[in-house]
C-alpha distance (Angstrom), angle and dihedral (degrees) to the residues before:
residue distance angle dihedral
X1 . . .
X2 3.80 . .
X3 3.81 91.4 .
X4 3.83 90.1 53.2
X5 3.80 91.2 52.3
X6 3.81 92.1 47.2
X7 3.80 90.2 47.9
X8 3.79 91.6 50.7
X9 3.81 93.8 47.3
X10 3.81 92.7 48.1
X11 3.81 92.5 49.0
X12 3.82 91.5 49.1
X13 3.82 92.1 50.6
X14 3.81 92.3 47.2
X15 3.80 91.0 48.1
X16 3.82 90.0 50.5
X17 3.83 91.7 50.0
X18 3.81 91.2 50.6
X19 3.80 91.2 47.1
X20 3.81 90.6 52.6
X21 3.81 90.9 57.5
X22 3.81 89.7 47.3
X23 3.81 92.0 48.7
X24 3.81 92.2 58.7
X25 3.81 90.1 58.5
X26 3.80 94.5 54.3
X27 3.83 96.2 36.1
X28 3.82 97.0 -119.1
X29 3.83 120.2 126.9
X30 3.80 112.9 -102.3
X31 3.81 88.5 -132.3
X32 3.81 88.8 79.2
X33 3.78 90.9 56.2
X34 3.82 90.6 50.1
X35 3.81 88.7 55.8
X36 3.80 92.7 47.8
X37 3.80 90.9 50.5
X38 3.81 88.5 53.4
X39 3.81 90.1 48.8
X40 3.81 90.6 51.2
X41 3.79 89.2 52.6
X42 3.81 93.1 45.5
X43 3.78 132.9 93.1
X44 3.82 94.0 -79.2
X45 3.81 94.3 43.0
X46 3.81 132.8 82.9
X47 3.82 93.2 -90.2
X48 3.86 93.6 51.4
X49 3.82 95.8 -151.8
X50 3.80 106.0 176.1
X51 3.80 107.4 -139.9
X52 3.79 124.0 152.9
X53 3.81 103.0 138.3
X54 3.80 104.2 130.3
X55 3.81 92.5 178.8
X56 3.81 94.1 59.8
X57 3.80 90.3 41.1
X58 3.80 89.3 53.6
X59 3.81 90.8 52.2
X60 3.83 94.0 48.0
X61 3.79 95.2 44.9
X62 3.81 94.8 42.6
X63 3.81 92.1 53.8
X64 3.79 89.4 48.8
X65 3.79 91.1 48.8
X66 3.83 90.3 53.5
X67 3.79 92.1 63.7
X68 3.79 93.9 37.7
X69 3.82 88.6 55.8
X70 3.82 91.5 46.6
X71 3.80 91.8 48.4
X72 3.81 90.4 48.0
X73 3.80 89.3 59.5
X74 3.82 93.9 37.6
X75 3.81 92.5 55.0
X76 3.80 96.2 45.0
X77 3.80 109.1 109.9
X78 3.80 101.6 -139.9
X79 3.80 93.0 -166.9
X80 3.81 91.0 61.3
X81 3.82 95.1 36.7
X82 3.83 99.1 45.8
X83 3.83 97.3 84.6
X84 3.81 89.5 54.7
X85 3.79 101.0 35.5
X86 3.83 95.9 106.0
X87 3.80 91.6 55.4
X88 3.80 92.4 44.0
X89 3.81 95.7 47.3
X90 3.80 91.4 46.7
X91 3.81 87.3 56.6
X92 3.82 94.1 45.9
X93 3.83 94.0 49.8
X94 3.80 114.7 21.3
X95 3.80 89.2 23.2
X96 3.80 92.9 57.7
X97 3.80 90.4 46.6
X98 3.83 93.1 48.5
X99 3.80 91.5 46.4
X100 3.80 89.9 52.0
X101 3.81 93.1 47.7
X102 3.83 95.1 48.0
X103 3.82 92.1 44.4
X104 3.81 91.1 48.3
X105 3.80 92.0 53.5
X106 3.83 92.3 46.5
X107 3.82 94.3 47.4
X108 3.80 92.0 47.3
X109 3.81 98.6 46.7
X110 3.81 101.8 28.3
X111 3.81 102.2 33.5
X112 3.84 95.8 31.4
X113 3.82 95.1 -129.2
X114 3.79 118.5 150.9
X115 3.81 115.3 -92.5
X116 3.82 92.2 -112.7
X117 3.82 93.5 49.4
X118 3.80 90.9 45.4
X119 3.80 90.9 53.1
X120 3.81 92.8 48.4
X121 3.81 92.9 48.9
X122 3.81 91.1 46.4
X123 3.83 92.7 47.9
X124 3.79 93.3 50.5
X125 3.82 91.2 50.8
X126 3.81 97.9 39.2
X127 3.81 97.9 98.2
X128 3.80 130.3 69.6
X129 3.79 125.8 -131.4
X130 3.80 118.7 -113.6
X131 3.81 95.3 -166.2
X132 3.81 92.2 55.7
X133 3.81 95.4 46.5
X134 3.79 97.0 47.1
X135 3.78 97.0 39.5
X136 3.82 85.6 61.5
X137 3.82 94.9 44.3
X138 3.81 93.0 45.8
X139 3.80 95.4 44.7
X140 3.82 89.3 52.5
X141 3.84 92.7 39.0
X142 3.80 90.6 -127.0
X143 3.77 126.1 161.0
X144 3.78 117.9 -176.8
X145 3.79 131.0 -134.8
X146 3.81 127.7 -113.1
X147 3.80 93.0 30.6
X148 3.80 90.8 -67.4
X149 3.82 93.1 142.1
X150 3.80 91.4 55.9
X151 3.82 91.8 46.0
X152 3.81 91.5 51.7
X153 3.80 91.9 44.3
X154 3.80 94.7 54.5
X155 3.81 94.4 38.0
X156 3.81 97.0 49.1
X157 3.79 92.2 40.4
X158 3.81 95.4 50.6
X159 3.82 106.3 32.8
X160 3.82 97.9 80.4
X161 3.85 94.1 80.0
X162 3.82 91.7 59.3
X163 3.81 92.2 45.3
X164 3.81 90.2 48.9
X165 3.82 90.1 50.1
X166 3.82 90.7 52.5
X167 3.82 90.8 45.4
X168 3.82 95.6 53.9
X169 3.82 88.8 44.0
X170 3.81 90.0 53.9
X171 3.82 91.4 46.2
X172 3.81 90.0 50.8
X173 3.80 91.9 50.8
X174 3.81 92.8 50.0
X175 3.80 93.4 43.8
X176 3.81 96.7 49.5
X177 3.78 101.1 24.1
X178 3.81 88.5 -131.1
X179 3.79 130.7 105.5
X180 3.80 94.3 -144.8
X181 3.79 124.1 -176.9
X182 3.79 99.8 -37.3
X183 3.80 93.3 170.2
X184 3.82 92.5 55.8
X185 3.81 90.8 47.5
X186 3.79 91.2 52.3
X187 3.82 92.7 48.2
X188 3.82 92.6 49.9
X189 3.80 93.1 44.4
X190 3.79 94.8 49.6
X191 3.82 96.5 36.7
X192 3.79 96.5 50.1
X193 3.78 91.2 39.7
X194 3.81 92.2 54.5
X195 3.80 94.6 45.0
X196 3.81 95.2 46.9
X197 3.80 93.0 44.5
X198 3.79 95.4 53.7
X199 3.82 93.5 37.5
X200 3.81 92.0 56.7
X201 3.81 91.0 41.8
X202 3.81 93.2 54.8
X203 3.80 93.1 42.4
X204 3.81 93.1 47.9
X205 3.79 93.1 48.6
X206 3.81 90.6 49.9
X207 3.81 92.3 52.3
X208 3.81 91.9 45.9
X209 3.81 91.5 50.2
X210 3.82 93.8 56.3
X211 3.77 110.3 97.3
X212 3.80 121.4 -125.1
X213 3.83 93.4 8.5
X214 3.80 96.8 103.7
X215 3.79 117.7 35.2
X216 3.80 122.4 -146.9
X217 3.79 111.5 -55.7
X218 3.79 95.9 10.4
X219 3.81 92.3 89.9
X220 3.81 89.9 68.7
X221 3.80 91.7 47.2
X222 3.81 89.4 48.0
X223 3.82 91.9 53.9
X224 3.82 91.5 48.5
X225 3.81 90.0 52.8
X226 3.82 92.1 44.3
X227 3.82 92.0 51.6
X228 3.81 91.9 51.2
X229 3.82 91.6 46.1
X230 3.81 91.2 48.2
X231 3.80 91.0 52.3
X232 3.81 94.6 45.2
X233 3.82 97.1 47.7
X234 3.81 93.1 43.4
X235 3.79 90.2 51.5
X236 3.82 92.3 46.0
X237 3.80 90.9 52.7
X238 3.80 92.1 50.5
X239 3.78 95.9 -103.3
X240 3.77 130.5 136.9
X241 3.80 97.4 -94.0
X242 3.82 94.8 -169.6
X243 3.81 89.7 55.2
X244 3.82 89.3 50.8
X245 3.81 95.9 54.1
X246 3.82 92.0 42.8
X247 3.82 91.9 53.9
X248 3.80 90.5 44.5
X249 3.80 89.7 53.6
X250 3.82 93.0 45.0
X251 3.81 92.6 53.7
X252 3.80 96.7 43.3
X253 3.80 93.6 43.1
X254 3.80 90.8 57.7
X255 3.80 95.4 44.4
X256 3.79 128.3 88.4
X257 3.78 113.7 -110.5
X258 3.76 140.4 154.7
X259 3.82 117.6 -86.7
X260 3.79 91.0 8.0
X261 3.78 93.8 151.1
X262 3.80 90.7 54.3
X263 3.82 90.1 48.2
X264 3.82 92.1 50.5
X265 3.80 91.1 48.2
X266 3.81 91.5 49.4
X267 3.81 95.2 50.8
X268 3.81 92.8 43.5
X269 3.79 90.4 55.6
X270 3.80 92.7 40.2
X271 3.80 93.9 52.3
X272 3.81 90.3 46.5
X273 3.80 89.1 56.0
X274 3.82 91.4 45.0
X275 3.80 91.3 51.0
X276 3.80 89.0 52.8
X277 3.81 89.1 49.8
X278 3.82 94.8 47.3
X279 3.80 95.8 48.2
X280 3.79 92.0 43.0
X281 3.84 90.6 52.3
X282 3.81 89.6 46.6
X283 3.80 90.2 52.0
X284 3.80 91.5 44.6
X285 3.80 90.7 51.3
X286 3.79 93.4 50.6
X287 3.78 125.9 89.3
X288 3.82 116.1 -149.5
X289 3.80 89.0 -161.6
X290 3.83 89.0 63.3
X291 3.79 95.5 49.8
X292 3.84 102.4 79.3
X293 3.81 90.1 64.2
X294 3.82 91.0 57.4
X295 3.81 98.0 37.8
X296 3.81 96.3 96.9
X297 3.81 94.9 48.7
X298 3.81 90.8 45.1
X299 3.81 93.4 52.8
X300 3.80 90.4 48.2
X301 3.82 92.0 51.6
X302 3.81 90.9 47.6
X303 3.80 89.7 53.2
X304 3.82 91.7 49.1
X305 3.81 93.2 49.3
X306 3.81 95.8 42.5
X307 3.80 101.4 41.3
X308 3.83 105.3 24.1
X309 3.82 118.4 18.3
X310 3.81 102.4 37.3
X311 3.86 96.7 40.0
X312 3.81 93.3 46.6
X313 3.80 92.5 47.6
X314 3.80 92.4 47.2
X315 3.80 94.5 48.9
X316 3.80 92.9 45.9
X317 3.82 94.1 51.4
X318 3.81 103.5 33.3
X319 3.80 105.6 37.5
X320 3.82 89.7 61.4
X321 3.82 87.1 52.7
X322 3.83 89.3 56.9
X323 3.79 97.0 -108.2
X324 3.79 115.0 157.1
X325 3.79 119.5 -106.2
X326 3.83 89.8 -116.4
X327 3.78 91.2 55.6
X328 3.81 91.8 47.8
X329 3.80 91.3 51.3
X330 3.81 92.9 48.4
X331 3.81 93.8 47.5
X332 3.79 88.1 48.3
X333 3.81 92.0 52.8
X334 3.83 92.0 45.6
X335 3.81 92.5 61.9
X336 3.80 94.6 111.4
X337 3.81 121.0 175.2
X338 3.79 118.3 -137.9
X339 3.80 147.6 135.6
X340 3.81 99.6 -14.0
X341 3.82 92.9 54.5
X342 3.81 91.4 51.3
X343 3.81 91.6 45.7
X344 3.82 90.2 52.0
X345 3.81 88.6 49.6
X346 3.82 88.9 53.0
X347 3.82 89.0 51.0
X348 3.81 90.0 52.7
X349 3.82 94.3 47.4
X350 3.82 93.3 46.7
X351 3.83 89.7 52.3
X352 3.82 88.0 71.2
X353 3.82 99.2 -123.6
X354 3.82 116.2 153.4
X355 3.80 119.4 -118.3
X356 3.80 134.3 -179.3
X357 3.82 91.8 -134.4
X358 3.81 138.5 39.5
X359 3.81 99.9 -92.5
X360 3.81 96.0 -176.4
X361 3.80 96.5 53.2
X362 3.81 93.1 41.8
X363 3.82 91.1 54.6
X364 3.81 90.1 41.1
X365 3.81 91.9 55.4
X366 3.82 93.4 42.0
X367 3.82 89.7 54.0
X368 3.79 91.4 44.7
X369 3.80 92.8 51.1
X370 3.79 91.2 44.0
X371 3.81 95.6 51.9
X372 3.80 98.5 38.5
X373 3.82 100.9 41.7
X374 3.79 106.9 19.6
X375 3.81 92.0 36.1
X376 3.78 94.8 47.0
X377 3.82 89.7 53.3
X378 3.83 94.1 48.5
X379 3.85 94.8 94.1
X380 3.82 90.6 47.3
X381 3.81 92.8 48.7
X382 3.83 90.1 47.7
X383 3.81 90.0 52.5
X384 3.82 94.3 45.6
X385 3.81 90.2 51.6
X386 3.85 90.4 47.4
X387 3.81 90.1 -124.9
X388 3.84 99.2 132.0
X389 3.81 115.3 114.0
X390 3.79 98.3 -145.3
X391 3.81 99.0 -169.3
X392 3.80 97.4 42.7
X393 3.79 132.5 89.7
X394 3.81 120.6 -129.0
X395 3.82 90.4 -152.3
X396 3.82 90.2 68.0
X397 3.80 89.4 75.5
X398 3.81 89.3 65.4
X399 3.79 129.7 74.0
X400 3.79 92.3 -130.7
X401 3.83 89.6 66.0
X402 3.80 93.2 63.8
X403 3.78 92.9 39.4
X404 3.80 92.6 50.2
X405 3.81 92.1 61.6
X406 3.80 104.9 98.4
X407 3.80 116.5 -169.7
X408 3.79 93.4 -165.5
X409 3.81 93.9 120.2
X410 3.79 127.7 59.3
X411 3.81 134.1 176.0
X412 3.82 120.5 -135.2
X413 3.80 116.5 -169.1
X414 3.81 115.2 -148.2
X415 3.80 104.8 -141.3
X416 3.79 129.2 -179.4
X417 3.80 113.0 -62.3
X418 3.81 95.8 23.0
X419 3.84 107.9 148.0
X420 3.83 90.7 -136.9
X421 3.82 92.9 67.6
X422 3.81 111.9 115.6
X423 3.80 94.8 13.3
X424 3.79 128.3 113.4
X425 3.79 115.4 -113.4
X426 3.80 92.5 -117.0
X427 3.82 90.2 56.0
X428 3.82 94.7 52.1
X429 3.80 119.2 96.6
X430 3.83 98.6 -122.4
X431 3.82 121.7 -174.6
X432 3.81 110.4 -84.5
X433 3.82 112.2 -86.9
X434 3.83 94.7 14.1
X435 3.80 128.7 117.0
X436 3.81 136.2 -167.2
X437 3.80 105.5 -128.5
X438 3.82 101.7 170.3
X439 3.79 142.0 15.1
X440 3.81 119.1 -146.9
X441 3.82 106.6 -153.8
X442 3.81 127.4 164.2
X443 3.83 92.7 -20.4
X444 3.82 90.0 -49.9
X445 3.79 127.0 117.6
X446 3.81 111.8 -140.9
X447 3.80 122.7 -170.4
X448 3.82 105.0 -124.3
X449 3.80 120.1 -122.0
X450 3.76 129.9 -177.7
X451 3.82 89.9 -107.2
X452 3.84 94.1 48.4
X453 3.82 110.9 120.8
X454 3.80 118.2 -133.5
X455 3.83 116.1 -129.8
X456 3.80 133.7 -166.6
X457 3.81 111.3 -88.0
X458 3.80 94.4 28.0
X459 3.78 121.2 137.1
X460 3.80 110.1 -144.5
X461 3.79 114.5 -152.4
X462 3.78 105.1 -151.5
X463 3.78 132.1 -167.2
X464 3.79 108.2 -143.0
X465 3.83 131.8 176.5
X466 3.83 109.6 -91.1
X467 3.78 119.4 -118.2
X468 3.80 119.4 -142.3
X469 3.81 109.8 -154.1
X470 3.78 121.1 -125.3
X471 3.79 118.6 -106.6
X472 3.82 94.4 -91.0
X473 3.81 94.7 42.3
X474 3.79 111.3 94.0
X475 3.80 142.1 168.3
X476 3.80 114.5 -142.7
X477 3.80 136.7 175.4
X478 3.80 126.9 -119.7
X479 3.80 115.5 -169.6
X480 3.81 113.7 -152.9
X481 3.78 104.9 -139.5
X482 3.77 129.4 -177.0
X483 3.80 110.6 -60.4
X484 3.83 94.2 12.9
X485 3.82 111.0 158.1
X486 3.82 91.3 -124.9
X487 3.81 95.5 52.6
X488 3.83 116.2 118.2
X489 3.81 92.9 6.7
X490 3.80 129.4 113.8
X491 3.78 119.1 -114.8
X492 3.81 88.9 -116.1
X493 3.83 89.4 60.9
X494 3.80 94.5 47.7
X495 3.78 116.5 91.4
X496 3.79 106.3 -130.5
X497 3.84 121.7 169.0
X498 3.81 115.2 -99.6
X499 3.81 92.7 -113.4
X500 3.83 92.4 56.4
X501 3.81 132.2 75.8
X502 3.80 133.9 -178.7
X503 3.81 101.6 -126.6
X504 3.80 99.7 174.8
X505 3.80 141.6 9.7
X506 3.81 117.7 -151.1
X507 3.80 109.5 -154.7
X508 3.79 110.3 177.0
X509 3.80 105.7 -60.7
X510 3.82 92.1 -17.6
X511 3.80 123.9 96.8
X512 3.81 113.1 -157.8
X513 3.81 127.2 -164.3
X514 3.81 98.6 -148.8
X515 3.79 135.7 -148.5
X516 3.78 132.1 -170.2
X517 3.81 92.6 -79.3
X518 3.81 94.5 53.6
X519 3.82 112.3 115.8
X520 3.81 118.3 -137.9
X521 3.81 113.7 -134.8
X522 3.78 134.0 -164.4
X523 3.84 113.9 -83.8
X524 3.82 91.1 25.0
X525 3.81 117.3 136.8
X526 3.81 113.1 -143.3
X527 3.80 120.9 -155.6
X528 3.80 106.5 -150.8
X529 3.80 123.7 -165.9
X530 3.79 114.5 -150.4
X531 3.80 119.6 -163.3
X532 3.79 129.4 -160.4
């Protein structure tokens, strides 16, 4: 029996991994394939697995969402997002509320649902899904102009707490028939959520900064335990637990800590596995035979969200913040629904409230339509609006981009007059801890040995100990556009603060290690190191 379960689980995971690779080729998020695999395994599929336990599904999906929320904050690159944080946070708070209000009104008056049911449906669907948006952007290697990628990253990563708050408020209203003190509930949820999030972030960073407290590998286990404890205590105290873990992740992800690259890699892989699990469970829980009855309502809700609620909310909040109309339209189109909306629908169904429609399958179909149609057209819409940043890299908006850069290898060119010429490698006084691993000579790559003799014109590829900058030490980019005050001037003539140094100039495909006589040209990209 156990071997059959293990076999089934392993086959499902392998099938999901294969489908993810396939999804990149056709430009559709792999999350859709995970759902379809779950549907194939479900009661109406070939495997006929009978699963309709919403309570267990809520538990599984909620635990997964905890770490997805934490990883969303942990991977947000604050340095890139900071200039756009006001716009993004306005979308993830007031934007979610406005979306819910507009959708509620439309569902009540256009679709003739009761006011309470309209509010619940609107609350569940009020947030956008970060995994769906960025799986599309990453698979198409798209970065967006005007900081749009950073706005979408912060918005979609941080808007679930507000949607969850509205969802539990709607559930409470339907369960008790009373509105209650909504304002007090919001204050407690947000207040406790903020306090617990930052308290656990500070405490976790302090523990991680103490030497010899956590041995290799235990730092990751410690963070996992801390995230779960943060969520549990915040929830017990009446706080917004999803907000707490997101803030904890945001603070830790933008702090210096030991083994950070290993921690980022672990949570990236962990959240990928959890996303597979969540969408598979969602697919397993669904019943294709029940979907035709909800198809009409689902299409109507998709139309309301796509063409009324999201565009109106975006224009109201972003035009006053001097965003261009193109950017507003693109952000509006990028409001994809996904896992969190379906998880919140599962929470509502498992609470036992009575509804006149099948909430789970309506939200399931809305998310499916949103990801497959709206999501698939996102690259095309971005191109039509001329909002694609062709020379940028979408990965730069994430913390794992910076952490993935490993300066373990360096190239040393042996020019005329170098004192190493004619000497064996083992006789050369190399920097402590470094090693020559390869010699590039006349278009040949030679494995370096201690007895290898260094010749003029060689390029020595050296392995050197990596240096991890302190918290206030940063490397940033400066793009030299037309008319820039540094253009056509030497570095010696440019006034740069004493704690800063231009360490590299990227000129097209060429990477230049500069000196004081190096002239800066238009379209150059300068990498500037800033010390404490």
